[in-house]
C-alpha positions in Angstrom: -10.3 -8.8 17.8 -7.9 -11.0 20.6 -5.6 -9.0 22.8 -2.5 -7.8 21.0 0.4 -10.2 20.7 3.7 -10.2 22.2 5.8 -9.2 19.5 4.4 -6.8 16.7 6.0 -8.5 13.4 4.0 -6.3 10.9 6.8 -3.6 11.0 4.5 -1.0 12.4 5.9 1.6 14.6 3.9 0.7 18.0 5.5 -1.7 20.8 8.4 -2.3 18.8 9.2 -6.1 18.1 10.6 -8.3 14.9 10.6 -5.3 11.8 9.3 -6.6 8.6 8.4 -3.5 6.6 5.4 -3.2 4.2 6.5 -1.4 1.3 3.1 -0.4 -0.6 4.8 0.4 -3.8 5.7 -3.0 -4.0 2.1 -4.3 -4.2 0.3 -5.2 -7.5 -3.0 -3.9 -6.7 -4.6 -1.2 -4.1 -6.2 -3.5 -2.0 -2.7 -5.1 -1.7 -1.4 -1.7 -0.8 -4.7 -1.1 1.6 -3.4 -4.4 3.6 0.1 -3.1 4.0 -1.2 0.2 5.2 -2.9 -1.5 7.9 0.2 -3.2 8.9 1.7 -0.2 9.9 -1.6 0.4 12.0 -2.4 -2.6 13.2 0.0 -6.0 14.7 -0.1 -8.9 12.2 -1.2 -11.9 13.6 -0.8 -15.8 12.6 -3.5 -17.5 12.2 -4.8 -21.2 13.0 -4.8 -23.6 15.5 -8.1 -22.9 17.4 -10.5 -25.7 17.9 -12.7 -25.9 14.9 -15.8 -26.8 16.5 -15.2 -24.0 19.3 -14.3 -21.5 16.3 -18.2 -22.6 14.7 -19.8 -21.9 17.9 -17.9 -18.9 18.8 -18.7 -17.3 15.2 -22.5 -18.3 15.4 -22.6 -16.2 18.5 -21.0 -13.3 17.4 -24.0 -13.3 14.5 -25.7 -10.2 14.3 -23.9 -9.0 17.4 -21.3 -7.0 19.0 -18.2 -8.7 20.6 -18.9 -7.1 23.8 -22.6 -8.9 23.5 -21.3 -12.4 22.5 -18.1 -12.8 24.3 -19.8 -13.3 27.3 -22.1 -15.8 26.1 -19.2 -17.7 24.9 -17.6 -17.7 27.9 -21.4 -18.7 29.7 -21.5 -21.8 27.3 -17.7 -22.7 27.4 -18.1 -22.9 31.2 -21.4 -24.9 31.1 -20.7 -27.6 28.8 -17.3 -27.7 27.8 -16.0 -29.5 30.9 -12.2 -29.3 30.1 -11.4 -31.0 33.4 -12.6 -34.1 32.1 -10.3 -35.2 29.2 -12.8 -37.4 27.5 -15.4 -34.8 27.2 -17.0 -33.4 24.0 -18.2 -29.8 23.5 -20.1 -31.2 20.2 -21.8 -34.0 22.2 -22.4 -31.5 25.1 -24.4 -29.1 22.8 -25.7 -32.0 21.2 -27.9 -33.1 24.4 -28.2 -29.7 26.0 -32.0 -28.4 26.7 -32.8 -25.9 23.9 -34.0 -23.6 27.2 -30.8 -24.2 29.3 -28.8 -23.7 26.2 -30.6 -20.2 25.1 -30.7 -19.0 28.8 -26.9 -19.5 28.7 -26.5 -17.7 25.5 -28.9 -14.8 26.1 -26.1 -12.2 26.2 -25.6 -12.5 22.7 -29.3 -11.8 21.1 -31.6 -14.1 18.8 -30.5 -16.7 21.6 -33.7 -18.9 20.7 -32.5 -19.0 17.3 -29.1 -19.4 18.1 -29.4 -22.2 20.4 -31.4 -24.5 18.2 -28.5 -23.8 15.6 -26.0 -24.6 17.8 -27.6 -27.9 18.8 -28.6 -29.1 15.2 -24.9 -28.2 13.9 -23.8 -29.9 17.3 -25.6 -33.4 16.2 -24.7 -33.5 12.7 -21.2 -32.7 13.7 -21.4 -35.9 15.8 -23.1 -37.9 13.4 -20.9 -37.0 10.5 -17.0 -36.8 12.0 -17.8 -38.5 15.6 -17.5 -35.1 17.7 -15.6 -32.3 17.8 -12.0 -34.1 17.2 -12.9 -35.7 14.2 -14.6 -32.2 12.6 -11.3 -30.4 13.8 -9.5 -33.1 11.8 -11.5 -32.6 8.8 -11.5 -29.0 9.0 -7.5 -29.0 8.7 -6.3 -31.7 6.7 -9.2 -31.3 3.7 -9.0 -28.8 1.0 -10.2 -25.5 1.5 -13.0 -25.8 -1.2 -14.3 -29.3 0.5 -14.2 -27.6 4.0 -16.3 -24.4 2.6 -18.6 -26.5 0.9 -19.4 -28.9 3.9 -20.0 -26.3 6.2 -22.2 -24.0 3.6 -24.1 -27.1 3.4 -25.4 -26.8 7.0 -27.9 -25.0 8.2 -26.9 -21.8 10.3 -23.8 -21.4 8.5 -23.0 -18.7 5.9 -20.0 -17.9 4.0 -18.6 -15.5 6.8 -19.0 -18.2 9.5 -16.9 -21.0 7.0 -14.6 -18.8 6.0 -13.5 -17.6 9.8 -13.5 -21.4 10.5 -10.9 -22.0 7.6 -8.8 -19.0 9.2 -9.0 -19.2 12.6 -9.2 -23.1 13.3 -7.4 -24.2 9.9 -5.0 -21.4 9.2 -5.6 -21.4 5.7 -4.1 -18.8 3.8 -5.8 -17.1 1.0 -9.2 -16.8 3.0 -10.8 -13.6 3.5 -13.9 -13.4 5.6 -16.3 -10.7 4.9 -18.3 -9.1 7.4 -20.1 -6.0 7.6 -17.1 -3.9 8.3 -15.5 -5.6 5.5 -18.0 -4.9 3.1 -18.7 -1.5 3.8 -15.0 -0.5 3.8 -14.0 -2.6 0.7 -16.9 -0.9 -1.4 -16.7 2.9 0.3 -12.5 3.0 -0.8 -13.6 1.3 -4.1 -11.6 -2.1 -4.0 -15.4 -3.7 -4.9 -17.7 -3.0 -6.9 -20.5 -0.5 -5.3 -23.1 -3.0 -5.5 -21.1 -6.2 -5.0 -22.7 -8.6 -2.1 -20.5 -10.2 0.6 -19.6 -13.0 -1.6 -18.6 -10.5 -4.4 -16.5 -8.4 -1.9 -14.9 -11.7 -0.8 -13.9 -12.6 -4.6 -12.2 -9.3 -5.3 -10.5 -9.2 -2.1 -9.1 -12.9 -2.6 -8.2 -12.1 -6.1 -6.5 -9.0 -5.4 -4.9 -9.5 -1.9 -1.8 -11.7 -1.5 -2.5 -15.1 0.4 -0.6 -14.8 3.1 -2.3 -11.4 3.7 -5.4 -12.2 3.5 -5.7 -13.3 7.4 -4.7 -9.9 8.6 -6.3 -8.1 6.4 -9.4 -9.2 7.8 -9.2 -8.6 11.2 -7.2 -5.1 10.5 -9.9 -4.0 8.3 -12.4 -5.0 11.0 -10.7 -3.0 13.6 -10.0 -0.1 11.1 -13.7 -0.1 10.6 -14.4 0.1 14.4 -11.7 3.0 14.9 -12.0 5.0 11.4 -14.5 4.0 8.8 -17.3 3.8 10.5 -21.1 3.6 9.1 -22.2 6.5 9.9 -19.4 8.9 10.7 -15.9 7.8 8.9 -12.9 10.0 10.0 -12.5 11.3 6.7 -15.6 13.4 7.4 -12.9 15.3 9.7 -10.4 15.5 6.8 -7.8 14.1 5.2 -5.6 14.3 7.9 -7.8 12.4 10.3 -7.7 8.9 8.2 -4.6 6.8 7.8 -6.2 5.3 4.4 -7.6 8.8 2.6 -5.4 8.5 -0.6 -6.2 5.1 -1.1 -10.1 5.7 -0.9 -12.6 6.7 -3.2 -15.1 7.4 -0.6 -18.4 6.1 -2.6 -21.0 7.3 -0.9 -19.8 9.9 1.5 -20.1 13.4 0.7 -17.7 15.5 2.7 -18.7 18.7 2.1 -21.9 17.9 3.3 -21.3 15.6 5.6 -23.6 12.7 4.2 -23.0 9.3 4.3 -24.9 6.9 2.4 -24.3 2.9 1.4 -22.2 2.9 -1.8 -24.6 1.1 -3.7 -26.9 4.0 -3.2 -24.1 6.0 -4.2 -23.8 4.7 -7.5 -27.5 4.0 -8.4 
């Protein structure tokens, strides 16, 4: 996640700021109440406005790796190929013309760099061909309907549902989009907010149906952070007792045995 904004608009206690309190009692679903509770822990943010192609690049680099590994790769790529001092520079055209071995070396910290460099060059070439470059692609993402944009992105080899949804959220600022990464997939099923055997698309559909559209973006980023700090894959905070997890009362703890300390994937627990 990015650095916290200067003003806390979530209603959380930390940091002060403008108060817009969440009241879980007013929410129609448990998923909505969970997102509201996350607003008392993390700072709510607004989304949209990022360059669509750079957002696509950033998300591809983050696939199957951590932010710690992918951020330096993104920074190195931008320094080498963006040429922001040139008003006519086009990142998509620069990457479409890049030598794959040089690009792979540039993004090596992100892991799977041979695969990702090929994906980025292929995506850049297609965006140049279909949209005329990054500016045309950005206009498409911002102006077309979400379903149209999502279908177009999913038609691109190397772009999966999470990547498409991140572009819609962070570049297009679309409400009602809840990207599902490994943290969201794990937490949602563990808490019982989606079926234990649901795949990423099943989780996305469950969340977008039960969380208010305006809260989906914050719900995604806050749940990712919650997964890193509390509801980790192997040692969720609830193993230390109810008081250790701020969402304990909302959670079914599917796949978590508090007595033995055993933790399994919710789908396994439900077999």
